N, C-alpha and C positions, 0 to 999 in steps of 0.2 A: 341461535348465531357461532358460527364459525370466528376464529379469531384467529388473524395471520400473521405472523410474524416473521420479516424481512431483516436479516442478516448481510450489511455491507461487510466485502471480504475481498482475500484474494488469496490466490493459490501462485507460490511463486518458483519456478525452477528456473535455477540456473543453470545456463549453458543447454537448456533445453532445445533449442533450433536456433539458437543467432549465437555468436561470440559472447565470454562473461562480459565483456567491456559494455554492449550494445545492451543487454540485460541490464546491468548496473543503471546503465544511463535511464532508462524507461524505467527503474527502480525509483529512482530521483525524484523522477518527473513524478510517480505514482503517489508517491510520498508529499512532495511538496503541496500536489493538486487538490489533495486529500487535507491537508494540515489548513491550507486556505480554506475549503469547504465547511471543515467542523470550525472554524471561528468563525465565517460569516453566516452560516445557518444554524439560528440553534434548535431547528427539527432535524438537522442530520449530529446527530451524538454520538456515534458509536462505529469506527469501523475493527474491522482484525483482521491481523497478517498472521497469516500460519507460518507455523513453527518451521517451514524452512527460512523465513525470513529473519537475518538480523542484521537490521537496519546497521546498527554503529558500525559493523564491521565488512559490511559489504558494500558500501557507501560510505567513504570515509570521508568524503569531501561533501559531504550534505547540507544546506543551508538550513537544517532544523537542528 
């Protein structure tokens, strides 16, 4: 029997097709939603941010 590993993740490109501030807002929303999901769903235990995401410097006004 095959084993499937599903890895929840994001690949974040700042300023790819939207201005930086619009992507920054989307990143804050993504992180806030992910943290909420991690807190309320015991089955959702991991989420991987890629190396391009530096939450503390990209989103200094975050709520986390």
